[in-house]
Each structure stands twice: as C-alpha cells, then as structure tokens.
N, C-alpha and C positions, 0 to 999 in steps of 0.2 A: 270684844267690845262689851262694856257693861251698861245695862239699862239703868239710868239714874232715876227716872220717874216714868212709870208705865201710864199710858193714857193721860198725858199732861194737858190735853185739851185739843180742840179742833185747830186745824192748820189752814192758812190761806193758800190759794193756788201758788202764790209767789214763794212761800216757804217750801212747798212740795217741789216746785220747779228748781229752786236753789239746791235742795238736797239731792235731787236727781242729777243736776248739772255737776255737782261736786263728785259724783261717782263716775268712774271711768267706764263702767259697763254700758251706760246709755250712749256713750260716744262711739262705740263700735257696734254697728248694726249686725255684724256676723255673730256676736254673742247673744243676739236676740232669739236664738234657737233654744236656749235654756228657758224652762217654764217661768220662773220668776222674772228673769231679765226681759222676756218678751212683753210681759205686762208693764214693766217699768218703762220700756222703750216706747210703748204705745201711749202711755200717760205723758211721757216726756215730749213726744211729738205733738200731742194735743196741746199741752201747755205752751210749747214753743210757738205755736200758731196763735195762741190767745194773747191778750193784752198784758198778762202778768210778766211776760218776758222783758218788758220795758220798765218795770217797777223796781224800786230800791227800798230798803228799810226806812230811809229818810223820808221818802215820798209817803209811805204808809203811815209813819208817825205823824207827819204833817197833816195828812187827811184825818187821822184820829183826833188830833188837837182841834182842827177846825170844826169837827162835828160834835164836840162835847156838849155844846149848848142845845142840841136836839134831843138829848137824853135817850139815845137809842140803845137797845140791848146789844150784848156782845154778838149774838147770833145775827142780828140785823146788820151790824157793822161788818161782820165776816162776809155775809152775803153780798153786801154792797161792794166790798173790795174785790170779791171773786167775780161778780157779774159785771161790775162797772157800768151800771145803767146810764144810757145816754138821753133818756127822756123820762118824764113823770110817769108815763104809762108803764115803762119797765120797772120803775122804782116802787110804784104803789103796792104790788103784791108782796114785796120784800118786807115792808114795814107793817108790823102787826097792829091792827086797829088804827090804821092811819087816819081814818075819817072820824074817829072819836077822841083823838088827842086834843089837848088844850089849844095847840097852835092852829092857825089857819092852815088847812090841809094843802091848798095849792101853793101858798107861800113857802111852806116847809119843803114840799116836793121840789119846787123850782130852785130853792136855795141849795138843797142837797145835790140836785143835778148840776148846778153851776159849780159846786165844789168838786164833784166828780170830774167834770170836764177840765176844770182849772188845775187840779192836783193829779188825779190818777191817770187821766188821758192826755196829759201834757206831752209826754214823751212818745206816745204811740203814733205811728204813721197814719195819715188821713186815709179813709176808705175810698175806693174808686167812686167817681161821681155817679149819681143815679140817672136813670134814663131821661127823666124830665130835664135835668140840668144839661144833658148832652143835646137833647132836642132844642132847648133854648139857645145853646151855643151854636148849633147848626143854623138856626133861624137868623141869629145875629150875624153870622158869616155868609148868609145867602145860600146855604146848602139846603137842597130839598131833601126831606126825609122820605124814606120808602114807606108807602102805606098799603 
C-alpha cells in the first residue's frame, strides 16, 4: 500500500469507524492478541457503541451544508460531528469564543443543537428513559414507587 498524502488532516469518528470496519482484522476478536490489532479492536468497539455507527457521508455533508451560515472553524465542525452534542450546555465549550461572536449566543447554540438533532442524531436509537420519566409513567398508571 502506498501512502498518497501523509497527515492529510484530522478524521471524524465516522471516517475512523468506516476504515476499521473495512478491515477484516477487527471482525475477528481472536486476532486481537496482536499488539496493533488489539488497539484497533478496542477503538472499533468504542466507535461501534457511539453514535457514529449510524452516520453516512451524505448525513455529514448535509450537516456541513446546514452549518455554513454559522462560520464555524474546521476544528469546531469536527468536534460537533464527533461529539454530537444534544444540548447547548454540551455545545458551548466546543465553540471557541462563543459568547463574543456577532450572533446572539443562545440563538446560535439552540439552532446548532436543532441541526445536530435533526441531521446527525436522526438515525440513532433513542436512549432509555430517565428515572423521572419512569416515575411519571408509574404515577400515571397507578403504580407506587419504592421510596
């Protein structure tokens, strides 16, 4: 294999996941005894459990198109794609000098979170309900909660 361009730039978790999925080594856990393959297998397992498993190149391109108006840096976009923040609180530390940008901070954050949910998180399964939602459901059904 010939290296066409060394250090072409940072990769998204999706790109790393796709590369590892294309290799046969990570599909066979018995090969994980080899030093390099063991690390690859651990990374593959982590990425398989993360949201990037459900992404496609088309989804990422759609997200990048929708976010052009926010004038985010490449690093900020990469982090948003990798982390897929579900709230403004998760998004705020990703965006450098978020509070000093020209746009209204809360409007920008809420719009970005909406785009993340609409585009990046569209294909991911819903997380399990939180305890409060379970308690409300029990109360509505007449089930007493253990206290």
